[in-house]
Each structure stands twice: as C-alpha cells, then as structure tokens.
N, C-alpha and C positions, 0 to 999 in steps of 0.2 A: 675602668667601667666605661668611660666614654669611647675607648677604642672598640669595645665589644659592640657598642651601638652602631658603630660605622660598619661592622661586618655582618650585622643582623640580617640585612636583606640578601646578602650572599649566602648565608647559612640557610635562610628559608628557602631560597631558590634551589640550592643543592638538595634539600629535603624533598621539595615538590617535583623536581626533574624526574626522577624514577617513577613517580605516580602518573605523571603526564605521559611518559613513555609507554607504560603499561596500558593506560587508558586509550591512547591512540592506536595501539597495536591490536586491540580487540576487534573481532568481526561482529558488527551489529547484527548480522544474520544468524549468528550463533545463539542469539537469545532464544531461550526455549519458549515455545508457545503452548499454552495449556489447551488451545483449541485444536492443534494437530491431532487427527484421529477422532475428532468429535464433530457432531453436526454443527452447521452454521447456527448461531443463536436465533431464537424466535425474534421476529420484528414484524412491524406493519408500517410501511412508509410509502409516501408518494414518489414519483419520479420527477427528475428535473424537467423533463420535456412535458409532462401532463400532470397537472395538480390533481386530477380526478383519478388517475390510475393508482391503485393500491398494489404494492408488491409485498410479499411475505418470503420467508426462508423457503417455503415450498415451491417457489418460482424459480429457485436455484437448482432444483433437481431436474434430471432428465438428460443432461448433457454436461460434459466436462467444461468447466468455466475458469477463466482468469477473473477474479473479483478484484478490481483495481480501485484502491482508495486515492482519491485526488482532491484538489481544491484550486480555486483560481488564485488564491493568495500564496500558493506554494510554487516557488521558483523551480524547484527540482521536477515538479509535475509538468511544467511547461517544457523543460528539456526532454522529458520522457515521452511526451504526447506524440510527436511525429512517429516514433517507434511503434507505439500502440496502434496508430492509424495504419502502418505498414503490416503489422501482424494481423489486424482486423480484415485488411484487404486480401490477406492470404488464407482466410477462413478461420482464424483463431477466434473462438467465442469469448467475448469480453464483456463484462458487466461493470459498471462504474459505481462507486459510492462517493458521491459529492459530500465531502467531510467538513463540517462546521463552516458553511459557506451561505452565500445569498443566492436565491433562485435566478434572478435576472442576470447577474454577471456570469453565472455558470452557463445559462442559456447562450449568451453572447459568446463565451469561450468556445462552446461546442459547435456554434455556427460558424465562427471565424476560423477556428483551427481544425475543423473536420471532426466528426463525431465517431469514434472508434467503438462505442459501446452500443450493444443491443438496446440498452437503456441505462440511465444512470439513477441510482436510488438517492434521493434527496435527504441527507442526514444532517439537517441544519443545526441541531443541538449536539450532535456528536455522540448520541446514545448508542447507535449501532456500532460505531467506531470503538466506543468504550467496551461494549460487549465482545467485540472482535479482539480487543487488546491492543488496539492501534496506538503506537507511540508518536506517530506524526505521518505526514504524507510525503511522498507516495509509499504505499505498501501494496503488495499484491498477494493474494491467496489463490492457491490452486484448489478448486472444489471438484469432487468427483461426481458421478451421475446421482448418487444417493444423497448428495448435499452434505457430504463429509469433507472437512478441511484436510487436505493432504499435505500442504507445504504453505509456509509464509515466508515471503521475501520482503525485507525492509530495504528501501531505497529504490533508486531508478532501475527500471527494466531497460537494458540495452542489448545490443547484439551479443555480447559475451554472456550476460546473464541468461538470456533466452537460450542460446546454443548449448551452454554447459549445464544449466540447472533446470530451468522451467520446461523447455521443449521435450527433453527426454521423458519427463514425468508426465507432461501433458499428452504426449503421443502414446505412452504405455497405458495410461488410464483410458484413452480412446480406444485402444486395441482390446482391452480386457472386457 
C-alpha cells in the first residue's frame, strides 16, 4: 500500500495530461457567442473622455465599427494598443469599451499611448461587458451599420488576425 502512495502523483499526472492537452489545443475564438447575429445590448453609459456625454446602443449604428473591449489593468490590451492606433490612422472606425476600470487611469492611458477610439465607453461596473458576453479583455466585436454584432474575436488583434479574419469582414460590410 505504501508503494502505491509513492506512485499516486505520477498516476494523477498521467490522468490530467490528456485533459491539459485537449484544453490547450482549443481555440478560444471558437467559443460560440449568443450575440452574433443580434443587436448590441441596450445600455446607457458615459465615455471615458467626457463624464457628461451619454452613449447608447443607438450610437453604434450608422457605420461599420470595431467595438474593442480594453482595460488599463490588461497586459494583452497594452500589447494590442499600438496596432489599434495603426488601424485607426488608416481609417478603421473603432469604439472602445473601457471594461471594469477607473476613469483617471484610463484617461492617462489614452493620453500617453494615443487614442485609437472615436470615443471609449466607460463600463466601470462591467455590466455592458457582461451583456456582451465578455470573458476578459481584450475582445473585439465587428458591428454592422444596423448595430448588429457580426463577429466576436477573443484576444489580441494583431496583423494576422486583422488580415485573415477581421479586415475581410469589415471591408465586406462596408461595401454592402
């Protein structure tokens, strides 16, 4: 019996290894989103930049938009930010959602790192994020002219993600 105790950690490891392998091989972007094909949830929030400006879901209508969920506490968001600045400089319409954050650090972030957003919705309590089904930051949604969510990307937007996935959809929605 004491010999079995010696091998218990090895046996447990051998049982867990296949589970880890499967878990690590899954694509987080393959997670289904109940919002794809539906309107952006109703909300009424201020912007990071202006505490008096009220923004609603109706403000997301009229043009194709990347709705980017970010936060100052998010390390991946900091890595993604320069690429968003580049996209904005190329004319891509981006609106931010500052998720579960504080206003002053967010203002400083946008000032210091350059602001790629037309404006950034201030979602300090994370309610809009919850309604969007956000699992963490960064996440980016492609919203069409009617305010319908057409795609959800979990993770950093970089050159590969933009060229292979987001840009073709963004361009086709702009052309239709």
